[in-house]
C-alpha positions in Angstrom: 5.4 17.5 7.8 2.6 16.8 5.3 1.9 17.7 1.7 -1.6 17.4 0.2 -3.2 18.1 -3.2 -6.8 17.9 -4.6 -8.0 18.2 -8.2 -11.4 18.2 -9.7 -11.7 16.7 -13.2 -14.8 17.2 -15.1 -17.7 18.3 -12.9 -18.2 15.1 -11.0 -14.8 13.4 -10.5 -12.3 14.5 -7.8 -8.9 13.1 -6.9 -6.8 13.8 -3.8 -3.4 12.8 -2.6 -1.3 13.4 0.6 2.0 12.3 1.9 4.1 13.0 4.9 6.9 12.2 7.3 6.9 12.0 11.0 9.8 11.6 13.4 9.3 10.3 17.0 11.8 10.2 19.9 10.8 8.4 23.1 11.8 9.5 26.6 12.6 6.0 28.1 15.3 3.6 27.2 14.5 0.0 26.2 16.5 -2.6 28.1 16.5 -6.2 27.1 17.3 -9.0 29.6 18.2 -12.3 28.1 18.2 -15.6 30.1 19.9 -18.6 28.5 20.8 -21.9 30.2 20.6 -20.2 33.6 22.8 -17.2 32.7 21.4 -13.7 32.7 22.7 -11.0 30.5 21.5 -7.4 29.9 22.0 -5.7 26.6 22.9 -2.1 26.4 19.8 0.2 26.7 18.5 1.8 23.4 16.7 5.1 23.1 13.9 4.3 20.7 13.5 6.6 17.6 11.0 6.0 14.9 10.4 7.4 11.4 6.9 7.1 10.0 6.0 7.7 6.4 2.4 7.9 5.2 0.6 8.4 1.9 -3.0 8.5 0.8 -4.6 8.4 -2.6 -8.3 8.9 -3.1 -11.0 9.4 -5.7 -14.6 10.3 -5.5 -17.4 10.5 -8.1 -20.6 12.5 -7.6 -23.1 10.1 -9.0 -26.2 12.1 -8.1 -26.7 15.5 -6.5 -27.1 13.7 -3.1 -24.9 10.6 -3.6 -21.1 10.3 -4.0 -19.0 7.2 -4.2 -15.4 7.1 -3.1 -12.3 4.9 -3.1 -9.2 5.5 -0.9 -5.9 3.8 -0.4 -3.7 4.5 2.7 -0.2 3.3 3.4 1.8 3.8 6.7 5.4 2.6 7.0 7.1 2.8 10.4 10.9 2.1 10.9 12.5 2.0 14.3 16.0 1.7 15.6 14.8 -0.6 18.4 13.9 -4.1 17.3 14.0 -6.0 20.6 12.1 -7.2 22.6 9.4 -6.3 20.1 9.9 -5.5 16.5 8.6 -1.9 16.1 8.9 -1.9 12.3 5.6 -2.3 10.5 3.6 -1.5 7.4 -0.1 -0.9 7.2 -2.2 -0.8 4.0 -5.9 0.0 3.9 -8.3 0.2 1.0 -11.6 1.9 1.7 -14.8 2.3 -0.3 -17.6 4.5 0.8 -20.9 6.0 -0.2 -21.8 9.6 0.9 -25.3 10.8 1.1 -26.1 14.5 1.6 -29.5 16.2 2.1 
């Protein structure tokens, strides 16, 4: 699911925003085998399920008829029920600046 909006303020300034939620269910179970002091143990298998939220904010300014400058911020947050053997929880943040030329 995703929701987005865009608004133009004045004649040269434009803002946009988007946000969404994504659910993922994986087909295979994750099994963890632990070895300590010569003893092996296997933990109960886990069926991995993730929830991912994302959001984006952006602005652009039409400097000249052929040149626009933009700035954008993206955020992604992933939360998983499976944390072993790898931690599947993460957050990513990205800031982007760009110049667009049109002819």
